[in-house]
Phi, psi and omega in degrees: 000327183293331182299343180282353182259124173292143184284153181300320179295331180284307181200099186296321179299317179289325172308307181304312179294324180300313182294315177311315188271319181289329177278003175071036184270312183202168175216166178282156178248176175289339180266119186302130173086357175253157185234156168262124177272118182279169188304320185292318174298318180291325178299321179293313178298323179299319181290320174301310184301319182296314183293312179300314179305317179292319180296323178293313181297325180291341178254021170093007183269152177234158179267144173213181178219137179237161187303149174290324189262142182230123176307136182304327183295334178299319182287345178279354188277338177240102196299317181293328182296312181293324177300323183289333187240356187307315189283352184249004185278135169268134187237132178261125185246338182226159185239016184203145168253167177212159174288134177298139180303331180272004179077011182281359179138203176266149174225161176295125179289114183298337176279359186253029179292134177294146175296322174225128181297156179245139178261134174282125195308124166272338177187161193252008183310315186292314181286336176284319178290330173300318180291314185299336176309321183275346184265338187244120179234325188224163179299336178293339175281357189245156352285154174254115188241088192239139172232152174223142173264123187204179170249151174225167184229126174228112190294071184287140179272322183250106186246161174211136184308131181072313188289318185204101180232158182295325175237140177212163181260149176195179163245145174225126179262143182217112185236154185235140188221160177276338181227162177295319184296317177300318183291321175295321179295324173298315182298315181287328177300313178296321177301315177299323176296313181297319178295317179300312178299315181303313183279320186277329184252312179282341188056039181240102182295141182225157173251130175268135182200183176242144181279156176285172180297323178296328187258356182287164178298137183294117180104002184261152166279324180210142173238122178261153188208158167245132182240133182238159181245129181275173187289338181271007179087006177260152181273158173226119173289113189262347181182148178221150179224128192242128170273115182267359181057225180245021186297309183284327176296324179287323177298325180249015175054049182264104181237165180215159178271110185281184185295337180267013175066035177239148176282137179211149173288139178289169179246150191219161169218158172218152182197154182194148164232159189226184176299347170308329178302325179292321170303313178301318178298317176302310188281347176280321196244334194286162181232193182281000178254001177133202185287142169233118186247139170291141183308320181297341178240010178279123179302320175241114184274330184221135169238136179255131183238124173284141180232117004270344179205167182298152173211160178313317183291319179287321177299321181296311184299318180296318182294320180296317178297316180299318177298319181290318176297318183287328170302330182267004175084022183263134172276124185223146180231140176254113185266090182256020176303112183281348179282352177239142181282161179306316184297322179292317182296320176304313180296322183294311180288330169297317180295329182272356174081019179301125186297324183229131174243135181245121175258131181238116179234156183302314185297319180292319182297324178294334175267004176073027181236160171232148178270121178237129185238139178254143188283326188293319180247351181074005181291146178236144178225147171255116193241141176306140181300313177288122181093002184295326177300313181297319176302316181293319175300319178291322185292326175295320173301323183286326179291317181301315181289326186288325180292320177292318182292321180299315178293323177294320177297319181293318179301312180303313183291343181239031167248119187229162186252130174244138176254345183218167176296325176297323177297315183295313182297323180292322179292311186290323178278351177259249184288338180079201180102189173285136176239126174262120188210163180275147181216140189281359174092001182262149179295319183300316178294316179305315180292320180293320175296322176296319183294323183275339188237347188066010177259148176248157165286113184290320180188160169261104188303137177290334178267011181295144176280153172283093182239100184286150183194196179238139181299137184296341183255314185263330187084003178285160180301145181224134180281329182200155179285148176240169186259114177257154171189159163278148190218164174278000000 
């Protein structure tokens, strides 16, 4: 089964596509640029969704749902916003089909043209702020902390499963506040939630930072982000949290009566992560034998395989172990399919990234042992049957930590400092990775560096030191280093 996967060293892009499809994560659809998320891939997204949803609700947020369609006029109300999304919008112009007069099939009914075209949401700021206008009158109505789980459409021309598709799933939070400081604190709070989720659950280390003016969200005053480094040395923007100022409140005239009995526009944030995280998970941990999943996000954390086939004794041992593991909150599967040999099952579960595999054979049972293999290192151990469940629970914690540490080591080894443009080009054309370098703070210089290197400023790190220097392109003064990389 592993032979079906192209090696990372041979063709990283093909390796990624092979894993997505061979591990049963997703498939191409009849609609160009859209994907079918298969059960295994969707189960991983569900685990992500459940954990993030809990983290949002633990901090006072609630879920709602807003329409898929947005009147075209709404996008005209915030100039930067429409500029940012105009080229990616799908537009609904008619509301009815009819049979073609010549019997060739269905056609658009020319008499069913909409009075105003509808945009299939690329993001929901406009429809939500139009709604908030009716919900907010007084400071007593604030803060408004709402999240929605939804799909959005951005008409991408170059797509890749999970990483960039015309339609994708995500969550988008939209909050309204009485003060600027509250809105900024909300933006930073969500950034911290995203970073915690990425590191503690995805085992994917991230750098928190703020985007440059060129890279920030259309219509935002500031965009905060988490950036991760993939195995091929490219960066992945894994989540963004935007301080919107009063831009959308002014565009949609959303005001409130403050404590001083004065009318004021509300302050806002928006934030989101998407199914792109599934792609990040794959590229952070997987190997040439298939998917590697951190236990906290694995749909099946443990699989039990009878060797060579089920028997009453093996079934009893498997049942006992499953009860103990489920009591400890572990998701476990007993693969007793007699149409497949153990070796095929091993390869199949390895491909799907199951963190722990337990082999139960009669000879081992007679010795009171079980064979336990971990997916991250491929190491096998023979463990006493009594106490095996406790061993496995501890092993999963060890696997989770090992994957995070391995990814941190990779990032450290592939973060380099450049003092000149020659340094940067040499790094990017060679090993790749993050490049820490000085920049003079101007959009013109940022775009010139991008044109020369195909690298963008991923973020201005929040934990960056005040380290004065000279811009690698212009030689002009720079207050701190920023992080460059080529990116997905």
